N, C-alpha and C positions, 0 to 999 in steps of 0.2 A: 503494501499500499504507501504509496507515495506522500510526503506531506510538508509543509512547510514551516514544521518546527524550528529547525535551525535558522532560518529566515527571521521569524519572527521573536527567537531569542536574541539575535544578534541586534536587532532594531532595539530591543529593549535595553541592550548592554548588560544581559546578563550570560555569566559564565555557564558551562555544562555542570560544574560541578555545585553552583550555586542553586541551580533549577534541579538536581538532584536530590539534593538536600530539602529544598522545599516541598519535594514529591514524595520524600521517603523512599528514593529508589539509588540505586549506583549511577555514578558518572558513564561508566560502560553502558547502562541501560539508555541512557541519553543519546549517547553516541550512537547506537547501535537502530536506535529509532529515527535518528535523524538520516542514518546511511541507506534507511529501507530496509534493515536485516531483520528488523524485529517489529510485528505488529503490536500495539497496546493492548491490553485487555480493555473491557468498556471501563473499568472502573479509573484506569490511569489515564485515558483519555479524556475522561469526566475530569480529573483531578487537572490536568493539561489545559483544558479548554477555561474551567474555573480561574487557573492561575492566571491567564493571559487575559481574562475576560471575552473569551470570544466562544463562537460554538465551536463543536467537534466538528462540522462540516467545513469550518474556515480554516482550520489546521489540517484536517485528515483528506485525503481526497481518494476516493472509493472509485476503484476502476472493474468493471467485470472482468472475467479471465475468458477470451472468447475460444470457443472452440475449434481445434485445428481442422 
């Protein structure tokens, strides 16, 4: 799943470590989210959206996988 997490975080001047602490996850989790290697649980997606005062849809971009 694509997302705008890194872009939004940098616009706010927040480091990965600071965001991780606020969300009670590891910095590696934030890095994995930003690189698209990890999709957040619904609870974590809500926490991120609340932290940035945005909707989940403004941060995470859902793309349906198309069959081959």
